[in-house]
N, C-alpha and C positions, 0 to 999 in steps of 0.2 A: 504494500500500500504506500502511495506517495503522499507525503505531507508537504504542503507549501504554505508559507506565511509571507505577508507583505507588511513589514514594519511601518511603511508610509501610509498604509490604508487607515481610514477612520474606524474600521471594524476592529475591536479589541482582538489581540492575538489568540486568547483562549477561545473566542468565538470562531476565529478562522480555523483553529485546530478542530473544533467540534464540527464545523462545516465540511472539512475534508472527510471526516468519518461519515457524516450524514450522506455526503455525495457518493462515497464508496459503497455504503449500504444501498442507496437508491439505484446505483447502476449494477449492483450484484457482484461487484468485485470483492466484497467482504461478506461473509455469511455467518449465520448463527453459530456460536461456539468458538469463533476465531478470536485469538488474543491480539490485542493491540500492543505496540511496543511499550516497554516500561517507561514510566514518566521521565525518569532521569536520562535514559537513553535517548528518548525523543527530544527532550529539552537540549541535550548536548548537540544532537545532530541539527537542530533548528537554530541553535544559538539563542535560546530563550531561557527564562527562569523555570525551574521545575514546577513552581506553583502556578505558572501560566498554563502549563500542560494539564496539571491537575484540575484547574478551573474548567478547561474545555472538557475533560473527562467527566467531571461532576455535572456539567450541564447536560451531557448525553445521558448520564445516569438518571437525572431528574426527568428527562424526556422518555425514559423507559427503553432506551436503545442500548444501554451498556450496564454491565454489572461490575462493580469494583470490589475485589476481595483481597484481603491481606494475604500475601504470599502467592496468590494466583494471578494477580494483576487485573487488567481491564479486559473483559470478555464481552463480545456481542451477545445480547440476550435473544431469547426465542421470539420475543415480541418485536424484534427489529426487522420488520419486513421492508422491502424496497418502497412499497406504496406508503407505509407509515413515515418513512424517512422523507419522502418527497412531500407529504402532507405537512410535516413539521417545518420543512424548509420553506414551503409556500406560506405558511402562517407567519414565519419570521419575516419573509419578504413583505407580506401584507402590512405587518406592524411597522416595518421600516418605511414603507411608502406613505403610510398614514402619518407617521411622525414627521416625515419630510414635508408633508402638506400642512403641518402645524396642528394636527389633531391631538387632543389630550387622550389619556388612556381611557377615561370614561366614554369619550366620543367613539373611540375605536370599538370598545365593548358594545356600545349601542348599535353600531353598524353590524357587528357580528350577530347580535340578537335579532336584528331585523332580517338578516339572512336566514336565521333559524326559524323564523315565524312561518307557519303554514300558509300556502297560497302564494 
């Protein structure tokens, strides 16, 4: 799996790392049960702080795509389907676009609720 980060990007490095994993899940190049590189190893190869990598991994854990276990490392979960990864990425893009338009979080949630309404 290839990780790339752009220090000049406005997107935080941890989010970029999480995005790399989401993309790999979405395109099927990473599958359930696969281990990701150890945080220290990845941090060294990317030239970032180990806590930056851990933030990215924790975000993926919170999204249900990754399991973090002491001694076992970071493992792609059974719930990490390509369609789920694409959906999460789409939701993140939606939020970024809405914020770029100046919408507050409550306005974004109202838009989503409108989309959930029947009819």
